[in-house]
N, C-alpha and C positions, 0 to 999 in steps of 0.2 A: 269324674274322670279328668285326668290331667292330659293336656294337649301340648305336644311339642312339634317343632319342625326340624327337618334333617336335610342334609345334602349327601349325595352319593358321589364317591370318587373311586378311581382305580389306584391301588397302592400295592406294590409288591406282588402283582399278578392276581390280586383278590379285590373284591368290592369292599369299600369302607363306607359305613354310614356314620355321619357326624351329627350329633344333636347340637343345634345352634344355641339353644337357651342355656345349656349347662356344660357343654364340651364333652359329654360322654361319647365314646366311639366304640364301634364294634365291627369286626371283620366277618366276611362270609365268602364262600366260593362263588355265590351269585348275588345280585342286588337284593333279591327277595330274602336270601339267607342272612345277609348283613342287616337288613331292616328287622327281621325277626330276632336276631341276636341283640340289636340295639333296644328293641322293645323289652326283651327279657332283662337286659342290664338296667334299664330305667325302672322297670317294675321292682327289681331287687333293690335298687338304690332308694326308691321312694317308699318301699315297704319297711325300711328300717326305722326304728324309733329309739334312738340312743338316749334321748332326754327324758322320756316318760316310760312308765311301765306299760308293756304291751297289753292289749285287751285279751281276755281269756280265749277268744276265737278271733284271731286277726283276720281282717278283711283284706283280701288280695287287691292291691291297687290296680286300677285299669288305666292303661296308657294309650292314647290315640296319637298316631304319627302322621304328619302331613309333609310331603316333599316341598321344600322351599323353592321359590323361583330362583333362576340363575342370578348370580351377583352381577350388578351393573357397575361399570367403572364410574367413579365420581369425578367431578371437575378437579383439575390439577392446579388452577391458579385463578387470580382475580379476573373476573369478566369472562371466564371460559364457560361456555354453555355446556350442560350435561349432554352426553351423547344420546342420540335417538335411535 
């Protein structure tokens, strides 16, 4: 099973799920729909095998998604402590 993290945002009045590891994005009317669409997009992307002949019965890839922690601002200059 492949494991990816994602962040949810609101864009254009819809939910947007963004995969942190490879930049894949998917929209949905709700957060759950966006995550489901992201999972389907990742499974499709990971299931392609352009470089080798596919097996006679391809195994469907399984994708696990975990919501990422909110981004924390980083220090801006020398000696500046990270925010707590």
